[in-house]
C-alpha positions in Angstrom: 85.9 110.9 105.4 82.9 111.0 103.0 79.5 112.5 103.8 76.1 111.7 102.4 72.5 112.3 103.3 70.5 109.2 104.3 67.9 108.4 101.6 65.6 107.0 104.2 65.5 109.9 106.8 67.7 112.7 105.4 70.1 112.6 108.3 73.8 113.2 107.5 75.9 110.0 107.4 79.7 109.7 107.3 81.7 107.0 105.7 84.9 106.3 107.6 86.9 106.8 104.3 86.6 106.9 100.6 87.3 103.1 100.6 84.3 102.4 102.9 81.5 100.8 100.9 78.8 100.8 103.6 77.7 102.8 106.6 74.9 102.8 109.2 72.7 105.8 109.6 72.8 106.9 113.3 69.3 108.2 113.1 67.2 105.5 111.5 69.8 102.6 111.6 69.5 101.9 107.9 72.5 100.3 106.2 73.6 102.5 103.3 75.5 101.0 100.4 77.4 102.8 97.7 76.5 102.0 94.1 78.2 99.0 92.5 79.9 101.1 89.8 81.7 103.3 92.4 82.6 100.3 94.5 84.3 98.4 91.6 87.1 100.9 91.5 88.1 100.5 95.1 91.6 99.1 95.4 92.2 99.7 91.7 91.8 103.4 91.5 91.5 105.9 94.3 88.9 108.6 94.6 89.9 112.2 93.7 89.5 114.5 96.6 87.2 117.3 95.4 87.1 121.0 96.3 89.5 120.8 99.2 91.0 124.3 98.8 90.5 126.9 101.6 90.5 129.6 98.9 87.2 131.1 97.7 85.8 134.1 95.8 86.3 137.3 97.8 89.4 136.0 99.7 92.2 138.6 100.0 95.9 138.5 100.4 99.2 140.3 99.5 101.9 139.5 97.0 105.1 141.5 96.9 103.6 144.1 99.1 100.4 144.6 97.0 96.9 143.6 98.2 94.8 141.5 95.9 91.3 140.0 95.8 90.2 136.7 94.3 87.5 137.7 91.8 87.2 134.6 89.6 88.1 130.9 89.2 88.5 128.4 86.4 88.8 124.8 87.3 91.1 122.9 84.8 90.5 119.2 84.6 92.5 116.4 83.1 92.0 112.6 83.1 93.4 112.0 86.6 92.6 115.2 88.5 92.2 118.9 88.4 93.5 122.2 89.7 92.2 125.7 90.2 93.4 129.0 88.6 92.1 132.0 90.6 91.9 135.3 88.8 93.4 138.1 91.0 92.7 141.8 91.0 95.4 144.0 92.6 94.8 147.3 94.3 96.9 149.1 91.6 94.5 147.9 88.9 96.7 145.1 87.6 95.7 141.5 87.5 97.3 138.0 87.9 96.7 134.4 88.6 97.0 132.2 91.7 97.6 128.6 90.8 96.0 126.2 93.4 97.2 122.6 92.8 97.4 119.8 95.3 98.1 122.2 98.2 100.9 123.9 96.2 100.4 127.6 95.3 102.0 130.1 93.0 101.2 133.7 91.9 102.0 134.5 88.3 101.5 137.6 86.1 101.6 138.0 82.4 105.0 138.8 81.0 105.0 140.5 77.6 107.9 139.6 75.3 108.9 141.0 72.0 109.4 137.5 70.5 108.8 133.9 71.4 111.4 132.8 69.0 113.4 130.0 70.5 110.6 128.9 72.8 109.7 125.2 72.5 106.5 123.9 70.9 103.9 122.5 73.3 104.1 119.0 71.8 107.9 119.0 72.2 108.0 119.7 75.9 108.5 116.9 78.4 108.9 117.1 82.2 112.5 117.6 83.0 113.3 119.7 79.9 115.2 122.9 80.6 114.6 126.4 79.4 116.7 129.5 80.1 115.1 132.8 80.7 116.5 136.0 82.3 119.6 134.2 83.3 117.7 131.5 85.1 117.5 127.8 84.2 113.9 126.6 84.5 112.9 122.9 84.5 109.6 121.7 83.1 107.5 120.4 86.0 104.1 119.9 84.5 102.9 119.6 80.9 99.1 119.1 80.3 96.2 119.7 78.0 93.1 120.3 80.1 89.4 121.3 79.8 87.5 123.8 81.8 85.6 121.9 84.5 83.7 125.0 85.7 84.0 128.7 86.2 83.1 131.2 88.9 83.1 135.0 89.1 84.9 137.3 86.7 87.4 136.1 84.2 89.4 137.9 81.5 88.2 135.4 78.9 85.3 133.0 78.2 86.2 129.3 78.0 83.7 128.3 75.4 82.6 124.8 74.5 85.5 122.6 73.6 88.1 125.1 74.9 91.4 123.4 75.7 94.0 124.8 77.9 97.5 123.7 76.9 100.0 124.7 79.5 103.6 123.9 80.5 104.8 124.9 84.0 108.4 125.4 84.8 110.3 125.8 88.1 113.6 127.3 89.3 114.1 127.5 93.1 111.0 129.4 94.1 110.4 131.0 90.7 107.4 129.8 88.6 107.0 130.1 84.8 104.1 129.1 82.7 104.0 128.8 78.9 100.3 129.0 77.9 99.6 127.6 74.4 95.8 127.8 74.8 95.3 130.5 72.1 97.7 129.1 69.5 101.2 127.8 68.7 102.9 130.9 70.1 102.9 130.8 73.9 101.9 133.6 76.3 104.4 133.8 79.3 103.4 134.1 82.9 106.1 134.4 85.6 105.9 134.6 89.3 106.8 132.8 92.5 105.6 130.0 94.9 103.1 131.4 97.3 102.3 130.6 100.9 98.7 130.9 102.2 100.1 132.7 105.3 100.0 135.8 103.0 96.2 135.4 102.8 93.8 137.1 105.3 92.8 134.2 107.4 89.3 135.6 108.0 88.6 135.6 104.2 89.3 131.9 103.7 86.9 129.1 104.0 86.6 127.5 107.4 87.8 123.9 108.1 84.2 122.8 108.4 83.3 124.3 105.0 86.3 122.6 103.4 85.5 119.2 105.0 81.9 119.4 103.8 82.8 119.9 100.1 86.0 117.8 100.0 84.2 114.8 101.5 81.0 114.9 99.5 80.4 111.5 97.8 79.3 112.0 94.2 78.0 108.5 93.4 74.6 106.9 94.2 73.6 105.8 97.7 71.1 103.0 98.3 69.5 102.1 101.6 69.3 98.3 102.3 65.7 97.8 103.3 63.3 94.9 103.5 61.2 94.4 100.3 58.5 92.8 102.5 57.8 95.4 105.2 60.2 98.3 104.2 62.0 98.2 107.5 65.7 99.1 107.6 68.2 96.2 107.7 71.6 96.3 109.4 74.3 93.7 108.9 78.1 93.3 109.2 80.3 92.9 106.1 81.3 89.4 107.1 77.8 88.0 106.9 76.4 85.9 104.1 74.5 87.5 101.2 71.2 86.5 102.8 70.0 88.3 106.0 66.8 88.2 108.1 64.7 91.3 108.5 64.6 92.2 112.3 61.1 93.7 111.9 59.1 90.9 110.0 61.6 88.0 110.0 61.5 87.8 106.2 64.6 86.4 104.5 66.2 89.0 102.3 68.4 87.9 99.4 71.3 90.4 98.9 72.3 89.3 95.4 73.3 91.1 92.2 74.9 94.5 92.7 74.3 94.4 96.4 76.4 91.2 96.6 79.2 92.9 94.7 79.2 95.7 97.3 79.3 93.2 100.2 82.1 91.2 98.5 84.2 94.4 98.0 83.6 95.3 101.7 85.0 91.9 102.7 88.1 92.4 100.5 88.8 95.9 101.8 88.4 94.7 105.4 90.9 92.0 104.8 93.6 94.5 103.8 95.8 95.0 106.9 98.0 98.1 107.2 99.8 99.6 110.2 97.7 102.8 109.9 94.0 102.7 109.0 92.0 104.9 106.7 90.2 107.5 108.8 92.8 107.5 111.6 93.5 111.0 113.0 96.9 112.3 114.0 97.9 115.5 115.9 101.0 116.8 114.1 102.6 120.1 114.9 99.4 121.2 116.7 97.1 120.4 113.8 94.7 117.5 113.4 95.3 115.5 110.2 93.0 112.7 108.9 94.5 109.7 107.0 92.5 109.8 103.7 94.5 107.6 101.3 97.0 104.8 101.2 98.8 103.1 98.5 101.2 100.1 98.4 104.1 100.7 96.0 106.9 98.4 94.8 110.2 98.6 93.0 110.0 95.8 90.4 113.8 95.5 90.2 114.4 91.7 89.7 117.7 91.9 91.6 116.5 93.8 94.6 112.7 94.1 94.8 111.2 96.1 97.6 107.8 97.4 98.6 106.5 100.1 100.9 103.2 101.9 101.9 102.6 105.6 101.5 99.9 107.2 103.6 98.3 110.6 102.7 97.1 112.8 105.5 95.0 116.0 105.1 94.2 119.0 107.2 91.8 121.6 105.7 94.0 124.5 106.7 97.5 123.0 106.4 97.0 120.8 103.4 98.8 117.5 102.8 101.6 115.5 104.3 102.8 112.0 103.6 104.0 109.2 105.9 106.0 106.4 104.3 106.4 103.0 105.9 109.2 100.7 104.8 111.0 97.7 106.2 113.5 100.2 107.6 111.0 102.4 109.5 109.0 105.6 108.9 109.5 108.8 107.1 107.6 112.1 107.0 107.4 113.5 103.5 106.5 117.0 102.4 106.3 118.3 98.8 108.9 121.0 98.1 107.6 124.5 97.5 111.1 125.6 96.6 113.1 123.4 94.3 116.7 122.4 94.8 119.5 123.6 92.4 121.7 121.2 90.6 125.3 121.3 92.0 126.7 118.6 89.6 125.6 115.3 88.0 125.6 113.5 91.4 124.4 116.2 93.9 121.9 118.9 94.4 121.7 121.8 96.9 118.6 122.7 98.9 118.2 125.1 101.7 122.0 125.5 102.0 122.6 121.7 102.3 124.4 119.6 99.8 122.5 116.3 99.0 124.5 113.5 97.3 122.8 111.1 94.9 121.9 107.7 96.3 120.2 105.7 93.6 117.6 105.5 90.9 114.6 103.1 91.0 111.0 102.8 89.9 107.9 103.1 92.0 104.8 101.1 90.8 101.4 101.3 92.5 100.1 97.9 93.5 97.1 98.9 95.6 95.3 102.2 96.0 92.7 102.9 98.7 90.9 106.0 99.8 91.1 109.5 98.3 94.0 111.4 96.9 94.6 114.8 95.3 94.8 113.0 92.0 93.5 109.7 90.7 96.0 107.0 91.7 95.6 103.8 89.8 97.2 100.4 90.1 100.0 100.1 87.6 101.0 103.8 87.8 104.7 104.0 87.5 107.1 106.8 88.5 110.9 107.1 88.1 112.5 108.0 91.4 115.9 109.4 92.3 116.9 109.8 96.0 119.5 112.2 97.4 120.8 112.2 100.9 122.3 114.7 103.4 122.8 113.0 106.8 119.4 111.6 107.8 117.5 113.9 105.5 116.5 112.9 102.0 115.3 114.7 98.8 113.4 112.7 96.2 112.9 113.5 92.5 109.8 112.0 91.1 109.3 111.8 87.3 106.2 110.6 85.4 105.0 111.1 81.8 103.4 114.4 82.5 104.9 115.7 85.8 108.2 116.2 87.7 108.2 117.0 91.4 110.5 117.1 94.4 109.8 116.1 98.0 111.8 116.3 101.2 111.7 113.7 104.0 113.2 112.8 107.4 112.9 109.9 109.7 110.1 109.5 112.2 110.8 107.8 115.5 108.3 105.1 116.6 107.6 107.0 119.8 106.8 110.1 117.8 104.4 108.1 115.6 102.7 106.7 118.6 102.3 110.2 120.1 100.9 111.6 116.9 98.2 108.9 116.6 97.6 108.4 120.3 98.4 104.7 119.9 101.1 103.2 122.2 101.4 100.1 120.0 103.0 102.2 117.2 106.0 102.8 119.5 107.0 99.1 118.9 107.7 99.8 115.2 111.3 99.7 114.0 113.1 103.0 113.9 114.4 104.4 110.6 118.2 103.9 110.3 120.4 106.7 109.0 121.4 105.1 105.7 119.8 104.1 102.5 117.9 101.3 100.9 117.5 97.8 102.4 120.4 95.5 101.5 122.6 98.4 100.4 125.9 96.8 101.5 125.0 93.5 100.0 124.2 95.1 96.7 127.7 96.6 96.7 129.1 93.2 97.5 127.3 91.6 94.6 128.6 94.3 92.2 132.2 93.8 93.5 131.9 90.0 93.2 130.8 90.3 89.5 133.8 92.6 88.8 136.1 90.2 90.7 134.9 87.3 88.5 135.2 89.2 85.3 138.8 90.3 86.1 139.8 86.7 86.9 137.8 84.8 84.2 141.0 83.2 82.9 141.9 81.9 86.4 138.4 80.5 86.8 138.5 78.5 83.6 142.0 77.2 84.4 140.7 75.6 87.6 141.8 78.2 90.1 138.3 79.0 91.4 139.1 78.4 95.2 141.0 81.7 95.7 138.2 83.5 93.9 135.6 82.0 96.3 137.7 83.0 99.3 137.9 86.6 98.0 134.1 86.6 97.4 133.6 85.4 101.0 135.7 88.3 102.3 133.4 90.7 100.3 130.0 89.1 101.1 130.3 88.3 104.9 131.2 91.8 106.0 128.4 93.3 103.8 125.8 90.9 105.3 127.0 91.7 108.8 126.9 95.5 108.1 123.3 95.2 106.8 122.3 93.2 109.8 123.7 95.8 112.2 122.1 98.7 110.3 118.7 97.1 110.6 118.4 96.2 106.9 118.0 92.5 107.3 114.4 91.3 107.7 
């Protein structure tokens, strides 16, 4: 939900979501329109949710039994988003940093080393690369060059004009390692662990209302649609033509140019139908979450294309969760604070469970609406690897600059209906316990190709009938199995 002040009367006005292009002021009834430049991006690139962290200067917490206070902040920005680095002062006089990125937190402290020999150069690091330190095998998770977007409070350095932070973050289970190349080719090392906000003093954090006010602030221009003849406010629905009649003086008002672009975008957004709508509110685990963003993704595999919708929900205190809707049903997804360990080439271990590799595929964004914790754009592509343990799933997501892990499990339609208070959602299909749509048929196709290859001499000598019979015995059971498992549309 985005908030603005009405340019006509000054009253606060809320847009249902970041994808909304117009709203009506409840006080003066003026129709408020976003500027055309902001509106052009809707559907092609999502808004970046700003300043959504509950952390603030003066907040206090504990780490490894020691109290600390947040005394400074530097915001690091890159092309598609930002994160905060909070400067910590511990009660024993030492310092450290609290990384605050997309609802994930980690505390690190500087580690002095005699030599950085053997450390990789910044330009040579890519997500997924491995680095051994202190007997642990770290994996590069995030590699970025960023600029300081702003500072607050006390910092141990001054980021001057043109200052560039060049950092590579690594993960190993709950351990966190940063190689900081900001001051030159030799990195400084910071090491620590993932951090949970439950270790913060709740009373020292920002309130939900304070977070909502800053996170939802619209930073574009707002225009009130008023009559050029008498100045009276004009209200209209998005489906109307670009010419409206002023209710005060009956003058015909031509809504052309940039205003027409806004109205047309409103029509297009309204025509997009999804099971869950932007702005919907769900009560999950006792907390109220608002649906702030959605994106339609597709696997462009020509042999087995598929698509799905990912919904992002946000709670000021709890952070982010995802709901994913596929042809098979629904999943609830949470980003992993603790990473899995590799068991072998085809399995990983996480929280004492062994997850077996399912398959690799590509996720490409085809539509982005609303707001996200980074700038989602149409065409963004991510390499995905899924692992399964019973009805639980781990997902490895790799892009050009980032590697992440998430955990998911099925959501029953009745549970979804209860969360959103909508009985109609209970009619959705339940998520089956096994993998991708058409999984058995995909196996059958592979087996048929192998069968044909092994019998190629028989085929060319005219003995194709037995091959076709064998193919039928492969294909028919696979199709029936997919049907029974709910994978057939």
